[in-house]
N, C-alpha and C positions, 0 to 999 in steps of 0.2 A: 529231755534226758531220760534214758531208758531204765537205768538202775541195774544193779547186779541181780542175777536171777537165782543164785544159790550161794551157800556159804563158802564154797571152795573155788568158785569161778573168779578169776582175777579181773578187776575192772579194766576197761579198754578206753583209751583216749585216741580219738580220730583227729588228725591234723590235716586240713586241706588248704588250698590256695592256688593261685595261678603259677605258671612257670616262673621260676626265679623270684618268687614272692618272699622267700625266707622260711618256708615251712620245714625244709630239711635242716636248715640251720637251727631252728627251734627244737625240733625233735632230737637231733644229734646232741645239742647242748644239754637237754634234759637227760638224755642217756649218759652223757659224760659225767654230769654232776651226780647221777644216781646209778652208776654203772653196774652195781651189784643187785639192783632191785627192779630195773626196767628191761622189758623185752621189746626190742625195736624191729618193726616190720616196715620195709620200704616198698610201696606199690610198684616202683620202677623195676623191682626185681621180678615182677610177675606179669610182664607183657608176654603175649604169645611170641614164639620165635619169629624173627623177622622174615624168615624164608617160608613160613607156614602160609600156604595159599588158601587153606580151607577156613581157618579160624582168624579172627581179627578183622579189622577194617582197613582197606587199602586206600591210598591216595596217590596222586601224582605230585612229586616234588617239583620245585622250581627248576631243578636240574633236568627235568624231563623224564626221570625214571619213576616207576611205580614202587612205592615203599609202604611199609606198615604205617598207619596213621597213629603216631604216638600221642596225639592230642584228642583221641576219641576213646571214651570209656569201653567201647566194644572191643578194644585191642588188649584189654586186661584179661588174664586167665582167672576168672572169678572163683572157680572151684578150687584152684590152688591157693588163692588168697584166703578163702574161708577156712580151708584146712590148716593153713599156717596160723591164723588167728585162734582157731579152736585149740590147736596144739599148745600154743603159748599160754592161752588163758586158762587152761586146765592142767598145766604142768606142775603147778605148785612151786615153781622156781622164781616167780616174779611177784612184785607188789602192784605193778602196773604194766600193761601192754600198750605201746604207742604205735599206731598205724598212721603213716604219713604218705601223702601223695596227692596228685592232682585230683583224683576222684575218690578221696577218702570219705567225702560227704555226698558224692554223686551216686555211687553204687549202693543201692539199698542193702545188699548183702554185707556191706561193711558198716554203713551208717547205723543200721538197725542193731548191730552188735556193740555199738559204742555206748559207754556209760556217760562220757562227755564228748562234746564236739567243738572243735576250735577251727576258725577260719583265719588265715593270715592274709590281711588285706594290704595290698601295695599298689600304688598308681601304675597304670599300664606303661607309661614312659620309663619309669625306673625299672620295671620288670624286663622290658625289652632291652634296655641298656645293659643290665646285668647279664641277660642271656647272651647277647652278642659278645660281650667281653669274655664270658665263659667259653663260648664256642671258639673264639680266637685263641685264648690261652690254652685250652685243653685239646681241642681238635684241629687247631690251625685252620678253621673254616673261614672261607671268604665271607665277610659280613654282608655282602650284597645278597648271598644266597639265604642267609638268615632273615634278612629284611623281606625278601620276596616271599619266602615261606610264611612269614608272619602275616603279610598282607593278603596272600592268597587263601590261607586256611587257618593259621594259628589264631588270629584275632577272632574270627568267626567261631572257631571251636571253643575258645575260652568263654565267649559270650553265651554260647548255647549249653555247654556242659559243666563249666566250673563256676562261673560267677553266680548263677542262681543258687548254688549250694550254700552260699553265704547266709541265706535266710534260715538254714537249718542249724546254724551254729549256736551253741550256748554262750560262746565268747568269741568276739572278733578282736584280734590284736593287730597292732600297727607293724607291718613288715619292714618299715624303715627304722624302727627302734632297735637298740642293741639287744643282744640275746638275754642279758640279765633282766632287762625290763620285761621282755616277753615271758621269760621263765617266771618272774614274780607274779605276773597276771594269771598265768596258768596255775600256779600253786594256790592262788586264792580261789580258783574255780574247783580244783580237785580236793582241796582240804588236806586232811592229815593222812591221806592214803599211803604216801610214801614213808610215813613214820610207823605204820601198822606192821605187825609181824607177818612174815610170809606164811600163808596157810598151806599145809601139805595136802594135796588133793587125795592122796592115798588114805589119809586119816578119815575121810568122809565117804570114800567110794562104796562102802558097804551099806551106808544109810541114805545115800543120795537118791 
């Protein structure tokens, strides 16, 4: 646990886990229950553009086309993520900034800024089933394509880039539990931070 570096910097909670582990569900539930006090950052919003052939990591999909590798941390625009975290953590508008995503504990630029680190741990078969159902419901994607991509790259990428970050977590929560149980465990970790008054950064800017 890194701790807050000064009086006006808002603490940061990093939430990681595999695809469809429940990390977004946890982060969004926290934000919903404390919507006036939490700043929420989704790493999914900070992938480099899919058409960018210079940045990011490319891979070949099971469909045969070259695509951005969404399962590789090198496909995240780290500079943009850091800027977003710093802006939220020094704005004086939040009591807590929550950063969630596959690589929230994998990327040092994110993990090192976290006051607390949480990993949502869910069995691989459940994650895969959830992902396939989501692909069918949202994208109407052929489940065969999802399964092939998982076997060809997804499983390996998780083992290489996501699963090891579990060891960095201050708290590991069960991704098969309901959101209320997960929230309760997180609240025990972060203590009374959400009950503390919001500190206005401008009040300390001259002395910081």
